[in-house]
N, C-alpha and C positions, 0 to 999 in steps of 0.2 A: 441628511447624514447617512452614511453607509452602515452605521451601527444602530440597532434598536435602542430606544431610550436616550439617544443622543450622547452627550458627554458621560452620563452615568453608565450607559451601556458600554461605551469605550473603556471606561475604568474597570468594569466587571470583566470584560474580555482581557484586558491587560493583566489583571490579577490571576485569572484562570489560566491563560497561556503561560504567564511567567511562573506559575506554581509548578509547571512541569519541569522546571530547571532542577528543583530539589526533590520532587517526587520520583522522577525518572528522567535524568538528563537526556537520555537517548530519544525520548519522545519529543522534546522541544523543537528541534529543527524541522521535523516533518509536519507537525501540527501547525507550526508557524507558517510553513509553506502552504498548507491547506487553507489556512486563514487568508494568506495573501492571494491565492488563486480565486477563492470565493469572493474576496473584495474586488478583484479585477472584474469578475463577471457582473457584480452589482453596479460598479461604477460605469462599466461599459453599457449596461442596459439603461441606467439613469441618463447618461449623456445622449443616448439614442433618442430620447424624447425631444431633444433640441434638433428639429428637422433641418435647420440652417447650418448645422455644424458639419464641416467636411470630415471625411473618414480619416485622413491623415492627422488632422487637428484632434479628432476624437481619440485616436490611439495615443497621441502625444500627451494629451491631458489625462487619460486613463493611467498611462504608465507613470506619469509624474505623481499623481495622487497616491497610487499604490506603493511606489517606492518610498515616498516620504512617510506614509502611514506605517508601513511595515518596519522602516528604520526606527520610527518613533516607538513602535511596539517593542522592538528588540532592545533599544536603549532604555525604555521605561521599565521593562522587565529586569534588566541588569541592575538598574538603580534600586528598584523595589526589593529585590532579593540579594542585594549586595552583601548584607551581613552573612548570609550563607556562603556566598562565593568567596569570602575572605579566607575561609579555611577549607573549602572544597578541594579535593584532589581527584585526579582522573588517571586511570590506567592507560588511556589511549596514547600511543606513541607514534602515530603516523599511519599511513595507508599502505597496505601490502597487496600486490597482485595475487590473485588466486590461480596459481599455475597447476596445482596438482589435484584439486578436489572439486571437480564439477559435480553438481547434484544429479544423482541418477533419477530419471523420470519416474519410475515406479515409487521411489521413496518420496518424491515431491507430491505425487498424486495421492499417496497414502495420507499425507498431511493436509493437502489443500484440494483434494478432488472435489469436495462439495462446492468450494469457492470457484474452481475453474468452470464447473457446470453452471453455477450461478452467473459468472461473468459472461459466458457464452449466451445465456438467456438475456442478460443486460444488453449485450451488443446487438442481438437481434431485435429486441424491443426498441432500443434507441434508434436503430436504422429505420424501423417502421415509422416511428414518430417523426423523424426527419423527412421521410418521403411525404408524409401528410403536410408538414409545414412548407415543403417546397412546392406544393400545389398553389400557394398564394401568388397573386400577381407580383411581379418584380422580385420574387425570391431568388437569391443568388445561388449559383451552382458551383460546386467545388471540383476543379479538374482532378481526374484520377491520378495525375502525376504527383499531386501533393502527398498521396499515400506512399509513393516511392521515396520521397524526401524524408518522411518520418521513418520509413523502414531503414534507410541508410543511417539515420541517427541512432535508432534504437537497437539495430542488429549490427550494422556495419561498423559503427564506432567501437562498441565493446570488443568485436572480433579483432579489429586493428590494434586496439589497446593490448589485448592479450598476446598477439603475435609480436608486437614491439617489445613488450615486457619480457617475453621469453627470450628473444634475441639479445636484449640487453643483459638479462640475468646470466646467460651462459657465456657471454663474451666480455664481461667486465669483472674486475676483481671484487667490487662491492656486490655485484649481483651474485657471483659464485659464493661469496660469504653468506649472503642471505639465504641462498638455496641450501647450503650445508647446514645452517642452523635450523631450517624447517624440515628437511628430509635428507639425512645422510645417504650417500650413494652406496648401493650394494657392492660387495667385493667383486673385483674383476671388471667393473664398468668405469668409464671415464667421462661420460657426458650425461647431463640431465635431459637433453632435448628429446631423445627417444621416449623417455618416460612421460614427458609433457604431451608429446604428440599422441602417444597411446591412450593416455587418460582422456584427453579431449576428443580424440578421434572416435571414441566409442560412447561418450557420454555428453554429447552436445545438444541432446534433444530438449532438455529443460531450458537452456538458454534460448533455443530457437522458439519454443512455445511461448515463453514469457516475452521475448522480443516481439513476436508477432502480435500478441494480445496488446502490448503497449502501443504498437504501431496503429492498430485499428482504433484503440481508445483515443489516442491523440488526434487521429483523423476525425472521429466523431465529435470530439470537443471543438475542434476547429470549425467544423460544419455548423455546430450549434451556435458558435459565436458569430458566424456569418449570418445566420438567420436572425440573430438578435440585432443585426445591422438594419433590418427592415421591419419597422413597427407593423403590427397587425392593422389591416385596413379599417376595421370597425370593432365595436365592442362585441358583436356577434362572433367575429373571428377569434377574439380572446377567449370567449366562453367555449366555443366549439373546439378549439385546438389546445386549450389549457395553456395559453401563451404566458400569462402573468405568473401562474403558480406551477403548473405541471412541467413546463419546459425548464424553468429554473431549478426545480427539484431534480429533474433528470440530469441536468448539468452537474449539480452538486454530487449526486450519486456516482456519476462518471469520475468526478474528482476523487471521491473516496476510493474507487477502484484503481485510479491512476496512481495515487500515493501508495496503496497497498502493493501494486505490482512493482513499483520502484523499490520498495522495501525488500521484496523477495528476489528481485532481479539483481540488485547491487552485490550481494554476497557471491554471486556466480563469478564475478571477475575481480572484486576487491574485498578486503576486510580490514578492520582496524587492528593494529598491532597492540597487544596487551599482555598481561602476565601469563595468559594461557599459551601464547605462541602459535595458536591456530585460529581458524575462523569460527570456532565453536561458539564463542560468546557473541560474535556479530550475528551469526545465524539465529541464535536464541533470542536476542534482543529484537532483531528486525522481524523475525517470524511472529513473535508475540504481538507486536503492533499491527502487522499485516492481518493477523487472524481477526482482530477487532474490526478493522476497516472492511475486510472482506465479508465479515458477518453482517455488518450494517448494510452494505451494498446488496448482498445476496438476499437478505430478509426483505428489503424494499422491492427487489425485482420479483421475487417469488409471490409476495402478496399482491403486487400490482398485476402480474401476468395471470395468476390463478384466479384472483378476485375480480379481474377485468376492470379494475379501477384505472381511470386515466388512460385506457388503452386506445390505440389509434382507431378512429371511426372507420367502420367497414365501408361506408359509403365514400369516404374521402381517400382512403388508402389506395395506392395504385395496385392494379392487378397484373402480375407478371410471374414468371417462373421463379425469379429471384425473390419476389415478395412472398410467394408461397413457401419457399425454402426457409426464409427468415421467420415466418410464422411458426412453421413446424419446429425449427431449431430452437426458437424461443421457448415454446411450450415444453419440448423434450428436455432442454437444459434445466428449466425450472423444476420439472418433475424429478429428474435425476438428482438434482441438488437436495430436494426434500427427502428423497429416498436415502441418500448417503447420510444426511443428518439424522434421520430416523434410525438407521443401522448403528450409527455412532452412539445413540442414546442407550444401547444395550450395555455399554461399558460401565457407566457409573452404577447401574443396578447390579451387574455381575461382580464388579470390583468390591462393592460393599459386602456382598455375600461371601466372596473369597477372603477378604481381609478379616472378617469376623468369624472365620471358620464355620461358615454355614449357620451363624447365629447360635452356635453351640458352645459348651464349656463356660468357664467363668468369664464374666464381663463386668467392666467398671469404667466410669469416666474419671476415676481418681488416678491421675498419672503418677502420684507418689507411690500408691500401692502397686502400680504396674512396674515401676523401677525396682521397688523392694523385692518383688517376686522374681522378675526375670533378669535383673542385673544387680545382684547383692553386693558386689564389690563397689559399684558406682554408688549404691545406696549407703554403704558404709563410709565412703568418702564424703558424701553429703552430710551425714550425721556428724562426722568429725569436724567439718567446717563449721557447722552450726554450734558445736560444743566448744570450739577452741578459737573462734574469731568473733569480733564484734558484729 
């Protein structure tokens, strides 16, 4: 079984994943996707133990099992939490292209600088691990052209989408109506196109950074899957290279980083239409989830790199200029990530000191006393309600 504890484990997973529907509906599709990708890796690895199975048949069986299982999870979660869904309402009213508000890179790094450094360390560490695995006999090699294919998907497709959306928006009645509702034109101007070009022409760096990181992570995941196609030659290889445990753990952490990057990348070119009328709520919801995923991926990377646990063997790792750069980049990225997290920890200490007025003056945990002292009109209304209503 792909689930621990068999059927009981599958039921626990179903309850846990389905609970996201009512705890925070925004979480469900992305953690459902994470579960599906994790399942794909496990099934692919398990089928790899059958040495007589052809690669095409293996992919077909893996895809079939994953699709059926994830469809069952979605349907089971819907049935399990159907009483909630009977009355649940959503603000979401479709997807809107983000034509005016690309995220400025300094603002993004202020929010996720620690994670970007951690992801750089993760990429360097994963590359070193792969180079060790590729020293095995019959280990497959991934053509560098695959990196270009992933780059076209992660960077080229969003750029084409934005260009086509802008052209449709300024040249169709429905598009102009949408633009007018989101950002009225200043007096004396007749077209939105110059404003769109100006905004994106000066603030495309965040999209480029996130698209590049996504490209490399997809490439690394693909290479890991290729290595899973060739079982280790002996038990010694498994122990020496961490094939059974370490490699699957690395893959899962790469999936955490992948989903996190998708979450912060999506609001760069689309957002959900809701009562706010802007991408504010989409950014808030997606960034919150990404923060958790980046935190897990970064914590694993830092402790692994700094603690030297499961690190590539110095004897097995290839020696080259690129390998040296990867080792240095991995350590520097991890160090900078820890430094940024450490600097961020000043905030809760200083915020408490500031909010309490330097721990001076009157203090109380009694919120009623606080309202009575600082908002007497509100306190009088509370007293009136208490005295005149059941």
